[in-house]
C-alpha positions as CSV (number, residue, x, y, z in Angstrom):
1,M,43.1,22.0,-5.4
2,L,43.9,18.8,-2.6
3,R,40.7,17.5,-1.0
4,S,41.1,17.3,2.7
5,P,40.3,12.8,3.7
6,C,38.2,14.3,7.0
7,L,36.1,17.8,4.9
8,E,33.7,15.1,5.5
9,H,34.0,14.8,9.3
10,A,34.9,18.6,9.8
11,D,31.1,19.2,8.1
12,A,29.4,17.0,10.3
13,L,31.4,18.4,13.2
14,R,29.9,22.4,12.2
15,Q,26.4,20.8,11.6
16,A,26.8,19.3,15.6
17,I,27.7,22.5,16.4
18,S,25.2,24.4,14.7
19,A,22.5,21.6,16.6
20,W,24.2,22.2,20.0
21,I,23.8,25.9,20.0
22,E,19.9,25.8,18.8
23,A,18.9,23.1,21.4
24,S,21.3,24.8,24.1
25,E,19.0,28.1,23.2
26,A,16.2,26.2,23.7
27,S,17.0,25.1,27.3
28,R,17.6,28.5,28.4
29,A,14.1,29.5,28.4
30,F,14.3,27.2,31.3
31,M,16.5,28.4,33.5
32,V,15.8,29.3,37.3
33,R,15.3,32.9,37.8
34,M,14.6,33.9,41.4
35,P,12.5,37.1,42.1
36,L,14.7,40.1,42.8
37,D,12.6,40.9,45.7
38,A,11.0,38.9,48.8
39,S,8.2,40.5,48.5
40,A,7.4,39.9,44.6
41,N,4.3,38.0,43.6
42,L,4.9,34.3,42.7
43,E,3.3,33.1,39.7
44,P,2.6,29.5,39.3
45,L,4.2,27.7,36.3
46,H,1.6,25.9,33.8
47,P,1.0,22.5,34.4
48,G,3.2,21.7,31.1
49,Y,6.2,23.5,32.1
50,F,8.5,21.1,33.7
51,S,7.6,18.0,31.0
52,E,8.6,21.4,28.5
53,M,11.3,21.9,30.3
54,Q,12.7,18.1,30.5
55,E,12.1,17.6,26.8
56,A,14.3,20.8,25.9
57,Y,17.2,19.7,28.2
58,E,17.0,16.1,26.7
59,R,17.5,17.2,23.1
60,E,20.4,19.6,24.8
61,R,21.9,16.6,25.8
62,A,21.7,14.7,23.0
63,A,23.0,17.4,21.0
64,R,25.8,17.6,23.0
65,E,26.2,13.9,22.7
66,R,26.1,14.1,18.6
67,Y,28.9,17.2,19.0
68,I,31.2,14.7,21.4
69,E,30.9,12.0,18.6
70,A,31.5,13.9,15.8
71,N,34.6,15.8,17.6
72,N,36.2,12.4,18.3
73,A,35.7,11.4,14.3
74,L,37.3,14.2,13.8
75,Y,40.1,14.1,15.7
76,E,40.6,10.1,14.8
77,C,40.6,10.8,11.1
78,M,43.0,13.8,11.6
79,E,45.2,11.4,13.7
80,R,44.8,8.9,11.1
81,H,46.0,10.9,8.2
82,G,48.9,12.3,10.1
83,M,47.1,15.8,10.4
84,I,47.7,16.0,14.1
85,P,51.4,16.9,15.4
């Protein structure tokens, strides 16, 4: 069986995709939700909420950047080895 010269890059991209999915699911907990009705009682958010939100979005941004880097590395490897038409 032939080993793809870009297999390690493909594995790195799969790992980056999984990390990005995990990070985006964590940041989803901080999505803005409006009350369905104007008379609803509004509850204040705990003091650390916005710091936690910022950290979650920063983790997602970093994971997205790692995904882009891994994607580019795989593309460049495939292009270098003539695997992209």
